[in-house]
N, C-alpha and C positions, 0 to 999 in steps of 0.2 A: 680656470682650465677649460679647454674646449676641444671638441672633435670637429675636424674640418674635412670636407670632401670636395675636391676639385675635379669635376668631371672632365674628361678629355684624356689626360694621361697622369695627372699628379694627384696623389692622395696624401693628406696630412692628418694625423690623429694624435690626441693626447693619450698618455698612458693611464692616468688615474681615472677611476670611474666609481660611482656608488652602486652600479648595477650588481657587482659581485655580492655586496652586502644584501641587497634586496632579494637576489636569487637564493642566497643562503637562507634568508629568513623564511622563504616559502617551505623549505624542507624541515624546519625545526619543529620539535615537539612542544606541546603546550606545557606550561609549568604545572607542577603538582599542586601548587597553591595559586590558582588562576587569578585571584584578586590581588596578589602581592607580587608584581613583576620584578621587584628588586629585593627578593627575599634574602634574609640573613640565615635562613635554614640551610644547613650544610648540604642537604641532598637536592637542593634546587638546581635544575639543569643549567641555569644561567651562569654558573660559576664553578670552575675547577678548584678555586681557593675560596672557601665559604665566606671569608670576611672581605673579599675583593670582588665587588660586582663588575669591575671592568675585566671581564673574563677573557681567557685565552680562546674561548669558543667563539668563532667569528660571527655566528648568527645572533649572538646576544646583543641587544640594543645598547647595553652599557659597554661598548667595545673598547679595546685598547686604542682604536683610531682616535687621535687626540681631539678632532673636531666634533666628536659625537659621544662625549662622556655622559651626557644626560644630566649634568649637575655641575654647579660651581664648586660644590663640595664633593670631590670624586669618590669618597668612601660612603656617601649617603645617597643611594640610588633614588629614594623618594624625596628628592629635594623640594624645598619650599620655593625655589626660584621659579617664577611663573612660566618661563619659556621652556622648562623641562619637557622634552618631547614624549614623555610617558603619560601624557594626559591631554584629552580634548577639552577638559574643563581646567582652565589655568590654575585655579586655586585648589585643585584636588589632584595632586601629582601622581598618585598611584591608582588612577581612576579605573573603576569597573567599566565605565563607558568606553574608555580607550581599549581595554582588553577585549571587550565584546566586539567593538568596531574592528579592531585589528584582526581578530580571529575570523570575523565574517569576510573581510577582504581576502584573507588567505584562502578561506574555503572557496570563495567564488573564483579566485584566480587559478587555483590548482585543480578545480574540478573539471571533468571532461563531459561534455554533452555529446551524445551519439544518437543518430537517427537517420531517417530517410526523408527526402523531399521529392515531390513530383516535379520533375523538370523536363520539359520538352518530350513528354510522353513516357518518361522512364523514372523509376524510383532510384534516385542517387543516394548512396550512403555517404555520410560525412561524420566527422568528429570536430568538435569546437572546444577550445579552452582559452582562458585568459579574459581579462576585462579591459584591456587597453583600447584607446581610441583608434589606434592604427590597425586595421584589419589586414591580415596576410593569408593568402591561399597557397597551400602546398599542393603541387600537381605532380603525381608520380610518373614513373617511366613505364616502359612496355610491360603490360600485364601486371603492373604494380598497383599497390593499394596503400592506404594509410598505415595499415598494420605492417606491411613488409618494407616500406620505403622511408617512413618519416617518424619512427618511434622516438629517436633522440630529440628531434625538433619539437614535437608535440610536448615532450616532457620538459625540455630545458629552455626553450626560447622565453624571453622575459614576458611574463604574463601580466605584469602591471602596465607594461608599455604596449603590448600587442594583444589583439584577439586573433588567435591562430586557428585556421580551419584546414583540415585535411579532407580530401575527397577521394572516392573510388570512382574513376570514370566508368561510363556505361559498359557493361559486359566484363568489367574487371572486379576482382575482389568480392565485396559484399553488395555491389550494384548489379547483381544478377538475380533473376533474368533481366534482360535478354542475353543470349549468347553474343559474344563479341564478333563483330564483322569488321572488315577492313576495306571498305570502298575507297575510291580515289579521294574522297573529301573527308576522311575520318578525322583528320586533325582539325578541320574547320568545325565539324560537329562537336568534338571535345571542347574546343575553345568556346563555342556558344553555350554548351552545358556548364562549363566552369563559371562563366560570367553570370548566367541566369541562376545558378545555385547561390552565388554570393548575394545577388539581389533578393532572392527568396528568403535568405537568412537575415535580410535587413541591412546589408552593407552597401552603401551607395557608391563608395570609392574604396579601393583596396590595392594592395601590392601583390605581386606574383613571385613565387619561388618555384621554378620548374626544373626538374631533373630529367635528362635524357629526352625521351618522347614528351615528357611534361614540359621541358623547356621549349620544344617546338610549339606545343599548345599555347604556352605563355607568349611566345613571339607573335603567333597569329592573333591571340586575344588582344595584346597591346596595340597591334596595328589596326585591327577591326573596331576596337572599342576604346579609343584613346581618352575619351572623356571619363572613363571608369577606372582606368589603371593608373595608380599613382607612381609606382616604381617597380622595378623588375630585376630579379637575379636569375640567371640561367646557367646551367653547367651540364657538360656531357651532351650537348645539343648540336644540331646541324641544320642548315637551311637548304641543303641539296644532298643528293646521293651520287657519289662518284664510283668509278670502277673499283677503286681501292675499298670503298665501303661495301660494295657487292661481294667482294672476296671475303671480307670480314663476316658478313651475314651468312654466307655459305659455310664458313668455318664453325659457326655457333649453332647451326640448325639442329644438329644431333645432340639433344640434351643428355643422352647417356654418357657423353664425353665430358660433361660438366663435373666440377667437384660437388661432392655431397653438400657442402656448405652453401653453395649457390643454388643447387637444385631443390633441396628439401623444403625451403619455405614456399616455393611455388607448387610443389607436389602437395603440401598440406593445404594450400589454398584451393587448388583446382582438381586435386586427385592425381595419383601417379599415372593412371591410364589416360586421363584427359589432357593433362598439361602438355605432352609432346605435340598433340594435334593443334592446340591453341597457339603454341609457340611457332610451329611451322606456318600457321596462317598469318602470324605477325611477320615472319620473315618474308613471305610472299607479298604482304601488304606494304612493307617498307621498300621492298625491292622494286615495286611497280613504278616508283618515282624516277628510277634510272631511265625509263623509256621516254620521259619528258625531255624537252630541250634543256640541256645543262643539268639534268637530274633535278630540276626545280621542285622543292617542297613549298618553300615560302620566300624565296629570294626576292620576288617582286614586292613583297610586303614590307621588307626591312626598312626602306626609306620612310615608311609611314609611322614607324615607331618613334614616338616623341617623348616618352617618359624617361627619367634617369634609369640607365641600364648598366648592370654589372655582369660581365661574362667571366665565369670561373672555369679554369681548365686544369685537370690533373695531367702533368706531363708524362705520366706513365699509363695513361688511359689506353687500354688495348682496343676499345670499341670505337673511339672517336679520334681520328687523326688530327694533328695540330693545325692543319689548314682550315678546319671549320671554325674554331674560335677566332682565328685571324680574319676570316671572311666576315664574321659577325661584327667584329670590331671596326672593320673598314666601312661597313654599310649601315650601321646603326649610329646615327648622328649623336655625338657627345658620349658614346658608351666608353666604358673602361674594361680592361682585361686584367685579371689577376691569375697568375700561373702558380700552381702548387707543385713544387718539384717532386714530391713523393706521392702525390695524389694519383689515384687510379679512377675508374669510372664511378665508384661509389664513395668518393672523397668525403661527402657529408656524413656518411656512416662511419667510415674508417677514422676520420679525424673530426668526429662530432663535437668534441669539447672546443676545439679551435673554431670550428664553423659556427657554433652557437654563442661563443663568448662575445659579449657586446662590444668590448673595447678593441677587439682585434679581428672579428670575423668579417668576411666579405659581405655577408647578407646584412648584418646589423649595421655596419658602417654606412651602407646605402640606405637602410630603412629608418635609421634614427632621425627623429626630429620632424617638425612640421614646417611647411614653407610660409610661416606667418610673416607679416610685415614688421619685423623687428630690426633693430640697428644692425645686428650681424648679417641679416639677409640684405639689408640695403647696401652694406659693404660688399656683399657677394655680387650684387648687381654691378657695382662700380668695377670690381675686379673682372667681371665677365666682359665688360666693355673694353677694359684696358688690354686684356690678354686674348680676347676673342675666343674664349673657351667657356663652356657651360660650367657654372660654379654653383655648388650647393653647400651651405654651411649648416651644421647642427651642433648643439652643445648640450652636455648633460651634467655639468658642474657649474656652480656660480662663478661669475667673474666680477671684479670690483666695479667695472663700468664698461660701457660700450666702447669708450676710448681705449681702455686697456685691452679689450678683446681685439679691436681694430689693430692695435700695435702688434699683438701676438701674431695675428694673421699676416700682416704685411711683412713682419720679420721672417716668418716661415716661407712665405711666397718668394721673398727676395733670395733666401737661401736656395730654394728650389730652382729659381731662375738662373742663379750663378752656377749651380751644380749641373743642371740639365737644361741648357738653353734650347736644345732641340725639341723640348716639349711645348715651347711657347711660340 
């Protein structure tokens, strides 16, 4: 089985994935008998039925999933079969070594490191979690922070596959002092801060997930530093300020008219008296771009974005009119657009389970896999030449052979070509 991503307009993906099992394992409790993972003791949490280790509990390694029973003898979890995955030492199936190793991996992947780094003259606050080779930076929106904007992502993105970093931009959240200022180049400043923070944390290349203003920051960073940015997902973002946008900004300036659900997190972060002043300063800061030709924020930079890019837009977003994601799609080469019919501005929070789920989320579809020189990627290059589209292939389940994978890809591509010839 494979997950396939065709940049341009067509996306193909398989349904099955092992990531749900891995994510579930992160949240499981340790057995009461830690050195006996396949315990026959009735109170062992790995089984609802004490004599049946292939539990109904999905995070148990001896799952009902038929390809992961852990034993040729299904009722004997500590099998003598040497390939039993419950041991790093093949001849010691219920190994203490495995249990210790597995617990250490879970501990490292689920722990969160928080701190501050000196970046461009400012102490930037960050949080980091996960042990994956693929580093991902979460960039928050206006006045946003790791705490207010990305709790579900830091908690639930696959920590074996990704190293996830959340940042508080200068003057926001816990990156204060200094007080926030909004000069004409504040998006450029935030983009350089974001890139330099990741380098300070030891990440040579990384992907960007940017929400709202954070999406604008991500666009600038991807254009200015193409050698550092692997891939990018942006949502609720715009490259220019229109007269319609100005009207929206004027309508949200008075925070006393906000719902308490929207207002209280910001009041807790900045103080009830201070928050209205900072917000008014942001409204003035973003509105200043309307005085530029065409309201330009970063329109001129979009052609320089060369990384695989996914644009997500909630069709009920009251903050960002639909013309903005369409503009990004038209001016970022090879980009894709995903519309979420029920999504509003905070779609990653309101629909966090869908957004974070590896086999269906827009971010994970884009971020899965490395561009290694493998047979599937060689096939992707051939498809790119044939269709004149940018093609990216990733897979997270084994296939019997490269030929089998190629056949699956070509069959799905042919189906898409027949169904949607306008995409090719």
